[in-house]
N, C-alpha and C positions, 0 to 999 in steps of 0.2 A: 502493499499500501504505499502510496505517495500521498506525505508531508508537507506543509509547509511553513513553517517558523517565520512570520516578521521580524521587523525590528524589533517594537514595542517587547515581543516572549526574547527576544535572544538576551535583550540590557538588562533581564527580571532580575537576573542573580546577582548583580551589581550596582542594584535598587537600595536604598535604605532599606534593610527590613524590619522595624520595629512595629512594621504594623502587624498583627497576623495573618490578614490576605495575600499580604506581597510575599512574605516569608512563604507559605503556602505555596505559592503560584512561580517561588525561585524554585522549591525542593521538586516541583513537578517539571519545570523548566528544565532540571537538572539530569531527574529520571526517561524524560523524555531523550532527550542527547545522550543515555546511557543506552537506550533501544536502539538507536540510530544507530551508535557505533558497532554493536550488535547486530548490526543488520536486519533487523524486527521490519524497521521501516525505511523509506527510503525519501533522503530529504532534498527536497527541493530549493534552487534559489533563482536569484533575478534578475535582472539591469538594476529596475529599483531598490531591491534588496543591498547588493552591491554598493550602489549610489547614497542610499540610506547609512551603511556602515562606513564608510568615507568621511562623512561628515561628523561621525562622533566626535567629540573634543578631547576626550580625555585615552590619551595614545595607549597604555594598558586596558585598557578596555575595548579598543578597538583593533589592536592585533589580537586579543584573544577570539573574537568573535571572528574575526576573519581568517586567523587559521583554523577554526572550526570548522565555518565553511567552504572550505580550498579542501580540507581532511575529510570530508565528509558529504557533500551533497553529490549526490547521484547523479542527479541532472540540473541542468541550468539552462534557464529560459534564457539567451543571449539575445545580440543584436540581430539575428534572422528572422527574431521572430516581434520582433518589434511594433512591426505594421499592426499584425492583428491584436500583439496585447494592447497596443494603443487604442485602436478601436473600441476591443471590448472593455478600454478601462474608461473612454468616455462615454458607453452607453451607461455602465455604471455609475459615473457623474450625474446624469440626467435623473438618474434614481437616489441623487441627493447624497454619493459618498463619497467621499475625497480624492481629491485625484490621486495622492499618491497611496492610499487604502487599495483605490479602484486598481490602480496597478497592480499590487499587490496581489489582488484578489484574481485580476484577470491573467496575471503571468501563473495562478496556483489553477486555474481553469486549464488555462491552456496545457499546462505539464499534465491535465489529469491530475489533480491531485486532489483525493477525499476529504482531506481536512485542512482549516489555513487555521494555526495557532496564535493568538493574540490576545495579549490582558489589555487591550483598549476596548473600555465597556459600551462606547458611543459606536463605535464603528461597529462590532457586536451587532449590539440594536439596531443598529438599521439594515445591516447586510440581511440580516435575519429575516425579514421582510419583504425579502425578493426571491423570486421563484428561480430555484437554480441547486444542482446537484450536490456544488462544493458547501463544505458544512464549514463555520466558522466556529469556531470553540476557545474557549480559553485553558489556558496548561491544566489547571484543576481537571475542569472538564472534561479534557480529554484520557488524561489517566484515570481518573474513575469511569470512564464510558470503557476504557480498551484493559482495564481491569476486570470490568465486569461482564463482557465478550471473554474473557481466559476460563472464567470459572462458570458462565452459559454452555461450554465446549462437550460436549459429552464427552464420557470416559469410558473406558472399557473395566471388565474385572478386576484388571489389575492396576487401578486409577492411572493409567497411561491416555491421555485423550487418545482417542479413536485412531488409529492409522500412524502412531509417533511415538513405537517402539521399541526399546532400547537392543541391537543385535550384538 
């Protein structure tokens, strides 16, 4: 499954963690990063994502996020897709999504992502009103949904998930 983490979610572990929600979002985002490293999900990056990362004023934060993207992105929505992404983004802007958020969503849709993960609740609220197959979700909810799907998978008599026996 392909997923897209926007700049807000990638920055979350670097934010002040004194609010419980921010702390939980940071932990959830780090869990998601681990799953990506393990190969459970394919991370998608984009030109808008790289542009926003390049604008991060704190050099250590910028290097850490850039390094993670370079090492783990399975798919990059690059310049060859810019016309298609731009047109989709403009359509989303007409539906009251901010331009940068629209570019993230259009890139995720273009790459066939199932989920776009963000900590921008205004973006989530506005995007969820639209009729699209892309699900927009915060990191905590994504972890909850993925863990629930794992619990709901049928198991055989040995407790192994069906068809996944050790040999």
